[in-house]
N, C-alpha and C positions, 0 to 999 in steps of 0.2 A: 257398954262399949265393947266388951269382949265378944258378945254375941254378934254384934255388927261386924267386927273384925273377922270372925270365923265364917260368916256368911259371904263376905266380900270375895269374889272370884276374879277380880281384875288382876291381870298378870299371870293367871294360871296357865293360859295357852302358851305364853312365852316359855314357861318352865317345861311344859310338856314337849314343845318343839325342841327345846335344848336337850332334853333327855333322849328324844328320838335321834337327833343329830349325833349325840355322843355314842349311842348304841351302834348306829350305822357306821360311824367312824372307826370304832373299835373292831367291828366285823370286817371292814375293808382292810385295816392294818393286818389283822390275823390272816385273812385270805391272801393278801399280797406277800406276806412273809412265807406262807406255805407254797405259793406259786413260784416265788423267786428262788426258793431253796432247791427246787427240783432240777434234774439234769435236762429235761426237755426245754425248759425256759432258758437255761444257760446256753444250750445249743442254738436256740432261736436267736438269742441276743448276739452270739458269736457270728452266726450267718448274716444277720442284719448288719453288723459292723463291717464284715468283709464286703458286703454288697454296697454299702454306702461309702466306704473309705478305701477299699482295696482296688487294685488294678484289674482283677479278674471279673468274670461274669457272675451275675447273681443266679444262684441255683437254689 
């Protein structure tokens, strides 16, 4: 019974996909934190906010 259990690979793909999704998610969170902490990103968001909400022209 133990040998049969060890040879059974059903559900292995689900675990592999879950691990891939977890690694990609962690990488995205780290990348976005690094991107959001920089001055260029903050400046871009500020200009976008003025463009969308402000009375002045978009520059």
